[in-house]
C-alpha positions as CSV (number, residue, x, y, z in Angstrom):
1,M,-2.2,-39.0,46.8
2,T,-2.5,-37.8,50.4
3,R,-5.6,-38.4,52.5
4,S,-6.8,-36.2,55.3
5,D,-6.5,-39.2,57.7
6,D,-2.8,-39.9,56.8
7,D,-0.2,-39.2,59.5
8,V,2.8,-37.1,58.5
9,V,6.3,-38.6,58.9
10,I,9.0,-36.0,59.0
11,W,12.4,-37.7,58.5
12,G,15.6,-36.3,59.8
13,V,17.1,-36.5,56.3
14,T,17.2,-33.6,53.9
15,A,16.2,-33.8,50.2
16,S,20.0,-34.0,49.4
17,A,20.3,-37.1,51.7
18,R,22.1,-35.4,54.5
19,T,21.4,-36.1,58.2
20,F,19.6,-33.1,59.8
21,R,21.2,-31.6,62.8
22,P,21.0,-31.1,65.7
23,S,20.4,-34.7,66.6
24,D,17.6,-33.9,69.1
25,W,15.6,-31.8,66.6
26,A,12.5,-34.2,66.9
27,E,12.4,-33.9,70.7
28,R,12.7,-30.1,70.4
29,L,9.7,-29.9,68.1
30,A,7.7,-32.4,70.2
31,G,8.6,-30.2,73.2
32,L,6.4,-27.5,71.8
33,T,3.5,-29.8,72.7
34,S,4.7,-31.1,76.1
35,A,3.0,-30.6,79.4
36,F,3.4,-31.9,82.9
37,G,1.2,-34.9,83.7
38,S,-0.5,-35.7,87.0
39,D,2.7,-37.5,88.0
40,Q,4.7,-34.3,87.6
41,R,6.6,-35.7,84.6
42,L,6.9,-34.0,81.3
43,M,4.9,-35.7,78.6
44,Y,4.8,-35.1,74.9
45,S,1.4,-34.8,73.2
46,P,0.1,-38.1,71.8
47,H,-0.2,-36.4,68.5
48,V,3.5,-35.6,68.0
49,L,5.8,-38.6,68.4
50,P,9.6,-38.3,68.2
51,M,11.3,-41.6,67.5
52,T,14.3,-43.3,65.9
53,I,13.5,-45.7,63.1
54,S,16.3,-47.9,61.7
55,G,18.8,-45.4,63.1
56,V,17.1,-42.3,61.5
57,R,15.4,-39.6,63.7
58,A,11.8,-39.0,62.7
59,L,8.8,-37.1,64.0
60,I,5.3,-38.6,63.4
61,V,2.5,-36.1,63.4
62,R,-0.8,-37.7,63.8
63,H,-3.5,-36.6,61.4
64,E,-5.8,-35.4,64.3
65,L,-3.4,-32.5,65.0
66,A,-4.5,-30.8,61.8
67,T,-8.0,-30.4,63.3
68,L,-7.0,-29.9,66.9
69,S,-4.3,-27.4,66.3
70,P,-4.1,-26.3,62.7
71,R,-1.5,-23.6,63.4
72,L,0.9,-26.1,65.1
73,H,0.3,-28.6,62.3
74,Q,1.2,-26.0,59.7
75,F,4.2,-24.9,61.7
76,L,5.6,-28.4,61.8
77,L,5.0,-28.9,58.0
78,G,6.6,-25.4,57.4
79,F,9.6,-26.4,59.5
80,A,10.1,-29.5,57.4
81,R,9.7,-27.5,54.2
82,D,12.1,-24.7,55.3
83,N,14.8,-27.2,56.2
84,E,14.2,-29.4,53.1
85,L,13.4,-32.5,55.2
86,V,11.8,-35.5,53.6
87,V,8.1,-35.7,54.4
88,E,5.8,-38.7,53.8
89,H,2.1,-39.1,54.3
90,V,1.4,-42.5,55.7
91,R,-1.8,-44.1,56.8
92,D,-1.6,-45.1,60.5
93,A,2.1,-44.4,60.8
94,S,1.7,-43.7,64.5
95,A,0.1,-47.2,65.0
96,A,2.9,-49.1,63.3
97,P,6.1,-47.1,63.2
98,H,8.1,-50.3,63.0
99,V,7.0,-50.8,59.4
100,L,8.3,-47.4,58.2
101,V,11.4,-47.4,56.1
102,P,13.7,-44.3,56.2
103,P,14.4,-42.6,52.9
104,G,18.0,-43.7,52.6
105,A,17.3,-47.3,53.3
106,R,14.8,-47.9,50.5
107,R,15.7,-50.6,48.1
108,R,16.3,-49.7,44.6
109,E,15.5,-51.9,41.7
110,P,18.6,-53.4,40.2
111,Q,19.6,-51.8,37.0
112,E,20.9,-53.4,33.9
113,P,24.6,-52.7,33.2
114,V,25.0,-50.3,30.3
């Protein structure tokens, strides 16, 4: 069950477990929200966070973006859907990205031999 205050994690892994290309896809999407700061450096929005987690590219979309920019939020979710990327809804993912586990790294329960 997803909650309206859950962040969205878009993983750079497709539903068929392939790595999504190009490798800088998360930065390109985050670039849609970038602006120049007072120090004249380009900064991403604090609501769209590209990162690498355990070697897997990901984009964390904070839940506030759905209210602040619903069209951008829907665009990002549509991008993930259209490219068959794995999407998770995680409470406070942006506050603790170090605890996220990429889709391919999840442990499976040992199965009994047949």
